[in-house]
N, C-alpha and C positions, 0 to 999 in steps of 0.2 A: 068152478072149473079153474084149474091152474093154468096161468098164462104161459104159453110156450116161450115167449121172449124172456120171461122171468127165469125159467129153467136154464135157458141158454146163457143168460147173463150170470147166473149163480155158478154153474159148472164151468163156464168160460173163465171166470175169475179164479176158480180153484185150479184149473189146468194151467193157467198163466202163471200162477204162483209156484206151481210144482216145477215147471220147466224153466222158471226164472228168466223169462224172456225180457230183454232190456226194453226200456220205454222208448218207443218211437213217437216222436213229437206228433201230437194229434193236430196236424195243420189243416187249415181250411184250404184245400188245394185249389178250389175254384177261384178264391180271392188271390191266392198266392200266384196262380198262373197269370192272372191279369196284371198284377203288380210286377211280377217278374218280367213279363213281356215288355211293359212300358219302361222299366229301368235298364234292362240289359240289351235291348235290341232296338235302339232308336233308329238305326238304319232302316229297319223294316217298317216302323211306324211312319217315318218320313215318306217312304214309298207308298204306303197306304194312303197317306194324306194327298199325295199327288194324284193317285188313282181316283180317289173320291172327290177331288176338286176338278182338275183339268180333264181327267178321264170321263167325267160326267157330262161334258159339253156335247160330245157325240155319243150316240148309242148305236153300236155296230152289231150286226148279226155274225156270230162266229160259227163255223162249221162244227158239227157235233164232235167229230174226231179231234179237232184242235181244242175244242172246249174241254173235253175230258183230259187232254194232256196238260192244258194250262191249269185246270182245277187241281190236278194231282200235284203239280209243282207248287201251287199256292198253299195247298194243305201241308206239304212237306216243310215249306219255309214259314208256316204259321202266319200267313198273310190273309186277313179277313176282308177280301174284296170279291166282287163278282168276276167271273172269268172273262167277260167282254171288256172290262175296264182297262186292263193292261194294253190290249190292242188299241182301244180308243186313245189312250195316253200316248202311244207311239205315233199314231196318226197326227195328233195335235202337236206333238213336238216337231215332227217333220214339217208340217205346214208352217209352224211358227218360225223355224230357222230358215226355211225356203223363202217365205215372204219377207223376213228381215233382210236376207241377202239381196233379194230383188229390189226392195225399197232403197237400200243403201247404194246399190249399183246404179239405179236410175237417177238417184239424187246426185251422185257424183257426175254422171253424164250431163245432167241438166245444169249443174253449177258451172261446168266447163263450157257449156253452150254448144255442145256438139255430141250427137249420139255416137260419133266415131270414137269418142273418148270413153266409151262404155268399158268398165273394168272387167273384161271377160275372165281373167285369171281369178280375181276375187270372187266373182259370181260362181265360177266353176268349183272353187274350193268350198264355198258355202253350200252348193248343191251336194257335193260329196259328203260334207259334214252332216247335212240333213238326212241323207240316205243312211249314213252310219248310225246316227242317233235313232232313226227309225228301227234299224236292225237291232241295235243294242237294247233299247227300251222294250221292244217287243219280246226279246229273249231274256229280259231281266228276271222274270219269275224262275226260269230254268237256271239262271246263274245263281240266284239266291238259294234255290233248292240244292244245287250242287255244292255251293259253299257251306251250307248247313250240313250236308252229308259228310263233307270232308272233315269239318271240325268235329262233328259227332262221332264219326268213325274212328277218330284218333283216341276216343275215350271208351271204345267198345271193350277193349281188354280189361281196363280197370273196372268197368261196370260189371262185366261177367265175374270178375274176381271178387268184387264186393258181395254180389249175390251168392256166389258159390261158398265163400267163407262164412257168410251169415247162415246159409241154409245147411252147412255142415252140422251146426249145433242146434239150429231152430228151423225145422222144415215148414216154413210159412212163407209162401211166395209173396203175399201182399206186404208183409213186414220187411221182407228182403228188398223188394223194389223201393219201398219207402226209405229204408236205410241207405240204399244207393243214391236215391234222389237228394237226400239231405246232405250227404258228404261228398258228392261229386260237384264238378264245375259245369256251368252251362256250355254247350246247348243240350247235351244228352240228359243232364239232370232236368232241364226244362221239358224235354220230351217225356220223361218219366212222370213229371208232375201233370203233363197233359193227359197221361193215361188215367190218373186219378180224377182229373177235371172232367173227362168225358163220362165217368161214372157219377160224379157229383151232379152234373146237369141232366142225368137220366138218359144219355145217349146209349149207354150200355148198362146192363144190370150187374155184371161182375167184373172184377179186375182182369180175369183171364180173357174175357171177351174183348175188353178194351185193349189189352196187351196184344192179342192176336191181330186185331185190326191195325195197331201201330206197326207190328212186324211186317205187315203187307207192304209198307212203304219201302222196305229194304229188299224186297224179293228180287229186284233187278240190279241191285248194287252190292249187297253183302249177304249172301246165302249162309255164310258161316255164322253170322250173328243170329239168324233165325234158327239154325240148327242147334246152336248152343242153348237158346231159350227153350226149345222143344225138349232137349235133354234135361234141362233143369226142371221143366214141368213134369216130365216122365219120372224123375227121381222121387216125386211125391207118392208114386204108386208102387215103388219097389218094396218087396216083402221084408227085406232085411236091411239093417243099418249099413252093413258093409257094401252091399250092392248099391245102396243109395249114394254113399260117398264116392264109390267108383264112378257112378254115372255123373255126379257133379264134377269130378276131376276130368272126366272125358269132355264135358262141356267146355271147360277152360282150355283144354288142349286143342279142341276143334277151332276155337276162335284164334288161338295163337298160330296154329298152322295156316289158317286162312289169311291172316295178316302177312305172314311170311311169304306165302305163295303170291299174293297180290303185289307186294313190294318187289319180289323177284321178277315178276312179269314186267313191272314198271321199269326196272333197271335195264331190261333188254329192249323195251320199246322206246325209251326216251333218248337213247344215244343218237340214233339217226336223225330224228327231228331237230334236236338241239344243234347238231353239226350243220344241218341245212340252214337253220336260223342264223347261226354264226357266219356261215359263208355268204348268205344272201344279205344279211343285215349289217355285217361288219367288214368282212374281207373285200367283197366286190365294191361296196361304196368307197372304201379307202383306196382301192386301186383306181377306181373311176375318178377320184380326186386328182390323180396325176394328169389326166387329160384336160381338166378344166382350164388351167391357165392358157394353153394353146388354143383350145376350143373357143374361149372367150375372146381371144385376139382375132380369130377368124370369123366368128358370128356374133360380134359384140352388139350389133343392133337387136339381136334376138335374146341373147342370154345376159341377164342382168344379175347384180349381186343379190337382190332380194329373191330372185328365183332360186339361187343356191341356198339361201337361208331357209326358204320354205321347204325345199327338197330335203336338206340335211338336218334341219332342226325341228321340222314338223312331221313330214310325211314318213321318212325312213325310221325315226325313233318310234313313231306311232305304229308303223308296220312291224318293227321288231317286238314292241311291247305286246301287240295283239297276238302275234304268233307264239311268243313265250307264254303268254297268259293262257292261251288255248292248250298248250302242252301241260302247264301246271294244273289245269283243271282235271287232267287225267290222273294226277297223283293220288293214290289212295291214302287215307289216313292210317294211323297205327302207331306212330312213334314220333318223337322229336318235339312235340308241342308241350308248352307249359303255360299254366294260367295263374301261377302263384307268385309271379315275379313282382307284382305290385305290393306284396306284403313285406318285401325286403326294406330295411330301414334306409337304404341308400336310394330307394326308388324315386324319391323326390328330385334327385339330381337328373334322372332320366326324363322326368316330366317337366323340369324347369326349362322354360324357353328364354330366360334372360341371357343365356350364353350367346344367342343369336345376335343380340344388340351389341354386346362386347366384341364379338367376332366381326361384325359388320364394320365397326370402327377400326379394327385392325386391318381389314381388307380394303377399306375405302381408298387409301392411297394407291393401291394397285389399280383400281378402276379409274381413278383420276389420271394416273400415268397412261393407262391404256387409251383413254379418250382425249389425250392432249392434242393430237392432230385435229380433231373436230373442234375442240375448244378454241384452238388458235385460229382456225379458218372461219368458223361460223359465229363466234361471239366477240364482243368488244373488249374482252379482258386483256388481250395482248397490248392494245393501244393504251388501256388504262394504266398499265405498268411500264409503258414506254418500250415495248418489245415489237419486233417485226412479226408478221404472220408466218414467215418461213425464213430459214437460214440455209446457206450452202455449207457443206462440210469444210470448205476452205476457210470460212469465217470462224469456224471453231478450232482452227489450227490443224485440220486434217487435210493438208494440201495434196497428199498422195492420192486421195479419192477424187479430187478435182472439184469442179463447180456444181456437182450434182446436189440437188436440194435434199434436205432431211425429210420433209413431208411430201413435197413435189405434187402440189395440186396444179392441174393443167386447165387453163381457160379455154372453154369450148365455144365462146360467143354467146351461148344461152345460159351461161353459168360456169361452174367449175366441175371438173372430174378428178377423181383421186380419193385419197392420197396414194401415189405410186412410189414414193420414196422408201428406201430400205430402212430409214430411221423410223418412219411411221409403222412399218412392219414389225420392227423390234419392239416398239412400244405396245403394239396391239397384243403381243403375247402375254402381257400382264392381265388382260381381261379374263381369258379362261383360267389363268393361274389364280387370280383373285377369287373367281367363282368357285374353283375347286378347293382352295384353302378355306373359304368361308364355310363350306359344308364339312370339310375334313376337321377343322379345328373345333367347330361347334359340336359335331358328332362325338369327337374324342372327349370333349369336356363333359358331355352328357353320359357317356358310357364307360369311361376308363375305370371308375371304381366299381361299378356294377358288374362289368365283365369279369373282373377279378373274382367277385363273389360267385359268378356263374361258373367259372372254372373250378372253384372250390367245391361247388355243389356237384359238378360232374365227377370230380375226383371222389367225393363222398358216395355217389351212386355206384362207382366202380367197386368201392370197398364194402358196400352195404350188404352184399350177399353173405359174406363170411360173418359180418356182425349180426345179421338176422339169425344165422345158424347158432351163434353163441347165445343170443337172447333166448331162442327156443330151447336150447339145452338147459340153460340155467333155470328157466321157468318150469321146465319139465321136471327138474330136480326139487321143485318146491319153493324156489325163491320168489317172493312177491315182486310185482312190477315196480313198486316204489323203490326197491333196492337194486334191482337188476341192472339199471343204467349205470350206476356208479361202479359196479363190479366189471362190467364190460368195458367201460372207459379205462379202467386200470390195465386191462389186458390189451388195449389198443393204442398204446403209447406211440407217438410219432405219426399217427394217421389222422385223417380228417374226421373219422368216426369218433376219435377221442374228444375232439372239441364239441361235436354235436351231442354226444352222450353226457359230457360234463355240463353243458348248458341245461340239459333236461334235469340232471341230478341236482344242479345248483338251485333250479326253480323249485324242485320238490323239497329239498332239505332246508334251504335257507329262506325261500320265499313262501313256504307252506302251501304250494299249489298242488292240485291233484295232477295225476299223470297227463290227463287230457289237456289241462290248462298249461302245464309245463311245456307241452309240445305245440299247442295250437293257440295260445293266448295271442291276441292281435298285436300286442306291444312287446312282450318279453318272451313269447314262445320260440322255441329253438327252430321251428320250421320257417320262421320269418327270416332267419339268417341263411337258410339253405332251401330256397323255394324250389321244390321238386315235386311233381305229381307222383313220382315213383315212391319217394320217401313218405309223402303225405298219405298215400294209399296204404303203405305198410303199417304206419303208425295208427291209422284209423282202425285197421283190422286188428292190430294188437290190443287197442283199448276196448274194442267191442267184444273180442273173444275172451279177454281177461275177465269180463263180467260173468262168464259162464264157468270159469274155473281155470286154474293154472295149466292143467293138462290140455284142455281145449286150446288155450292160448299158445301153448308150445307147438301143438299140431298145426295150428293156423300159421305160425311163424315159419315152420318148416315148408308149408305150402307156398308161402310168400317167397321164401328163399329160392325154391325151385322156379317160381314164376320170374323172379329177377334174373336168374341165371339164363332162362330162355330168352328174355327180352334183350339182355346183353349180347347173347349169341346172334340173335336176329339183327340187331343194330350193327354189330361189327361186320357181319357178313355183307350186309347191304352197303355199308360205307366202303368196304373193300371193292365191291363191284362197281361203285360209282366213282371211285378215286381217279380212274384214268380220264374220264370225260371232264370231271370237275377240275382236275389239274390242268388239262389242255386248255379249257376255256378260260381259266383264270390267267394262265401265262399269256395267252393270246390277247386277253382283254387289257392287261396291265403292261404288256411288253410289245407284242408284235404290232397291234393297232396304233399305239402312240408312236412307235418307231417309224412306221410307214407314213403316218400323217405328218410327222415332223419333217421327213425327207420331202414330201409333197410340197410343204410350205417353202422349203428351200428352193425347189424347182420353180415354183411360181415366182419367187423373188428373182431368180436368175433370168427367166424368160422376160419378165417385165424390165429388168435392168438392161438386157440386150436390146429390146425394142426401143427403149428410151434413149440409149446411147446411139443406136444406128439411125433413129428418126426416119422410119420407113417411108412416110409420105413424101419427105423431102428427097430421098433417094429415088423414089418413083418418078418425081417430076424431072430430076436431073437425067435419068436414063430413059425417059419416055420416047425420045426420038431415035434411040439406038437399037433397042431390042424389043421389037414387037409390042406386046401389051404388058411389058414389065411394069410400067407405071401403074396400070390398073391392078395387077397382081399384088404389088407391094403396098398399095393403098388399103388392101384388105386388112393388113396388120396395123390398124390404127390404135395407138396407145390409149386414146381417150375413150374408145369403145370397149376396152378390156375391163374385166372384173378386177378392181384394185386388190392386190394381195392383202391389204389391210382387212377388208371385209371377208375375204376368203379365209384368212387365218382365224378370225373370230368365229366364223361359222363352223370351221373344223374343230376348234377347241371346245365350243359348246356342244357339238355333236358327240365328242368323246366323253364329256361329262355325262350326257344323257345315256349313252350306251353303257357306261360303267354303272350307273344307277340301275338300269334295267337288268343287265346280266348278273350283277351282284345279287339282286333280289331273287332272280331265278335260281342261281346256284345255291343260295342259302335255303330256299324252299325245297329244292331237290334233296339237299343233304340233311337238313334239320327240321323241315316242316315250317309251319307258320311261326316264325320266331322274330319278332320285331326288334328285340335288343340285338340279336346277332346281325340282322340286316343293317341296322344303323351303324354298328361298330365296323363291320366288314366294308360297308360303303365308304366310310371315312378313310379307312386304310387303303383301299384300292384307288380312291380318288387321289390321295397323296402320292402314291407310287406312280400311277399311270400318267397324271398330268405333269408331275415333275419330270418324268422321262420325256414326255412330249415337249415340254418347255426347253429342256436342255438340247434335245435332238434338233428341234426347229431352230434354236438359236445358233448352234454350231453349223448346221446345214446351210442356213441363210447366210451366215458370215463367210463360210468357206466358198460357197458358190458365187456370192457377190464379189469377193476378192478375185476369184478365178476369172469371172467374166470381165471385171475391170482391167485385169492385167492383159488378158487375151485381146480385148477390143481397144486397149489403150493406144496401140500404134495405129490401128485402122482408123480410129476416130480422129 
């Protein structure tokens, strides 16, 4: 009896030879899935280890509804843990932080010998931190699943494009998915390998069953992706080749339209939340700063400088980050992301952290200058160099200012308060300036060369549509792929496409490389100098379709050209719609907020200078017998109980640095997707502009208002 498998093997080999299907690497997808997961997604494996260790201490019963939801998120994020373990981990984290805060607070009270010294503020903050960590860790599976969806959804259009282009000439769904998984970047390539993995382990009997099960994970997030795959599957049953190709092209158009509609909706919904975040997290706190100097003078026993530091450098930045992060999680993927950046020859400069040490040495003098008042007051260094702890301006030859001290620490009997002097305030401005320059200089050193390459790549992407059309025409006329790059380079003089195609042509003609190696060689490939998913996708399709013949390659390039045209149209339209809000927030972040903050610092200096010159407690004692309770009222304005402008200015400056970091990251994500290079570069630029404006404004405002108060009060005092 003839074995059925022998017949299938014999005729399968003959059919394969006739249709000249390219070799798809016969990978062991089960092993590749496991290896890929360990290498590419360490964040997930770390979370799995925490769940399997700390989450195993408590075993909690989870409601069936919640268990299904957690299980779904774990499956989407490819996390191999039981659904109850994330909940147990969140409880353990809450208990750990809560008990740590309680132990530290009780220990402080016992060391001071009185339970009245219990640090209620610290304990309250630790309880808030424990509650937040419980909420955060408990929702982490959902966060990872959403992060996975965002990254994967940005690759949906290229994935459908790969499959459609492959199936135009080879109607084999399994090989098309394998082709896409080999040439795409994770995580969507990882998902496609998981489709094969589920068949390898026997979970499903066919690729179609496994694929349909995978598509179920997108039913609440991206119906256009599911519809595209269903159209691709239905194309296999079309009776004619023309109808099959039409169905495949419809599948690509469906996913393109879906991406555009989602991003269009996002641009409409994101404006109001971002405006609210900016008003609540930037404008209102900045205006509230104007009340702090006077408020600290009136309620000095209650409001201390460390309260301001906690509020403006911990609570408000965290609040702004949390709200903007929630908004960014709503952003659908689809464009802007690139994962080929690390292949650029200049990428080592971006990864090199040695610039931080050099920049720190450059900025160290700024920090030393900023902390000089504390160094003079609380260290023995001044005496070691034969200096006083403080000097009056008259001792430095500035008799016009009078006997006012530069640092002006005030003895309270239980120690010293301050510094209240305008000189200390001037010096404190170098602390946020040094901090901003540290990040700005180091970020510029890491990105200045690579960002130029990025701009060249973007310019190439803009020109690539016409170049693809030329490639398709010439290959359609019978010119082989090995010669076509040189011809197109000649007709593209003065454009970025000329350099790209000349690199490819040089590798082919002089280095003896194949077309694939000339483009994708890890060291000399042309794509390494222009890291773009769009260009990489186009060239992959060119190489694959050229194996079927020049006519098929020409048709594929025409399809790619139309795809590139649609992507450019979508991107330009979305950027136009977002331009207004992006421009407003950027101008407010680097202009309005630093300007208001600088003026607030000047007001704080003026109020402190007035109270210092008038000596309110002394005036109160002098007028106590004359006007009712005037003495009691004036004693409210006790200089020693005020927040020193020195600490207030440092808190404001650090707050501005934090806000610029958070808002720059948000704006880049809105405009360009998850782009680390763009974030680093833009953050450095915005820090330099914003903090320099703040430094100059604070310096001028402080100097002007200090001189004004000195002149006005000179005669009275």
